[in-house]
Phi, psi and omega in degrees: 000127183287133181287148181281164177303324180293319178295319178299318181297316178296323178295318180295320179296320179295320178294321179295318179296320179296316180292325178292323177289335182278329182296314176299323178297316179294322179295322178294320179296318180295319179296319178295319179296318179297321179295318179297320178295320180295318179294321179296315177295325179297322177297317178295322179294317179297317178298322179295321179294323179291325182275348183304314178299322179291324176296322175297320179297312182294323179294316179293325176296319181295317179295315180302309182296320181296319180292317179288332178296326179292331182270319191234001181098155186294318184298314180293321181296313180296316178299319180295319178298317180293323179290322176293321177298320178299319177301312183291325177294330174298315175301313184297318180295318179295318180298316180294322178297333179266009175084018180260144178270136183231159174267182178278150179297144177232130181261139177237112182307136177070000177239329180123224182210166177211157174231121188277134174274123177277337176244138179278136175303140185276353178204163178293334178293320174295317177302319180299313183295320178293318184293319183282345180293329178294303177300328176296318176293325176295321176298318177299318178300319178296319179295323176295322177297319180292324175295323176296319179298323179287327182276335182231081183303331180290344178247013185298322181298314179295315183296317180293323178296316179296319179299316182294319180297313183291329175295316180294318181296317182287328176292319176299322180295341179275002175299125185279060182199165170060026178074013178287176182302319180296328178295316180284325183292333183264013179304320181286352186295134167254184184304319182298317179293322179295318179295319177294321178296319178297319178299317178294322178294323177296321177296318178295322177300319179290322183289332183257014179300132185278160183303330180275005176092353180285153181264156178298117187298319181291321176295322178298317177297319178299317181293319182293313179293323178297323177299316179295318180294323178296316178297319181293320179293320181295324184257011182288155175287166179303331179274075179292171183302312182297327178291321179293321177296319178297318180295327180278356179091358181277341176228066187295339181259017185296330180296339181272000178283117186261166177304325178299321176297319182293319180287329175292320176298318177300312182297318179293318181296309182293324179297320176293318176302316181294314183297313183293317184286318182292320178292321177296319178295323177296320177294320180296332180292343178082009178293145182293153180290126181290000000 
């Protein structure tokens, strides 16, 4: 039966409504698919942003190792990079344990490496603990190298060389000047702590005196700079650096630094100087690894 014009018109209107209703549904499906794709890509982008600092660390480590490998060989270069990384991880672990946020380590060829503090220490006592954690980790690295030398006699020369280098680097880092670890670690020192440190350094100079009569050069530098720092502290105005920092808000907890903290900082600083210098002198003596 042939449909009437009215039936045909209703049929066409019904088809138009059905096609109009389907397009928004398809559009919604396409939009949902696009959103899911965007979220998936966003996750990869976010992961990339989180890994970017680590990629920077590995890239700078690779450049550092490659340059030193050309000068000293691959084995020494890789070992040196790992020991420097251990030093920086020591700083990072101490900072995180004290509630400070840190960045990823960055290596600078021929200069070393650094790890940036995103939060400033609230007192010189906190600064001391963060600063000394690096050389303490470096001392651990040297001991691990000596243990390796004892376990692998065929690699003893390389292991002892790495131990000696890392001991020297960490001892140099304890120099109380130029923003090095020793400069920050000795912030709590007052005149009494400086005088006690100088006395200890003089004893170490005598204990590490070489057979030809020469003095340990790094310890001599420490003693000379320490003498200057002791004189400067003794003759400083009442508004010392740490007091000015506290007043400026950069060391808001400085008033809580007690004499016990200052003497503990002194003992830890001198103990590290003694351990690094005496172990280095023992390696220089050529005695076999026990």
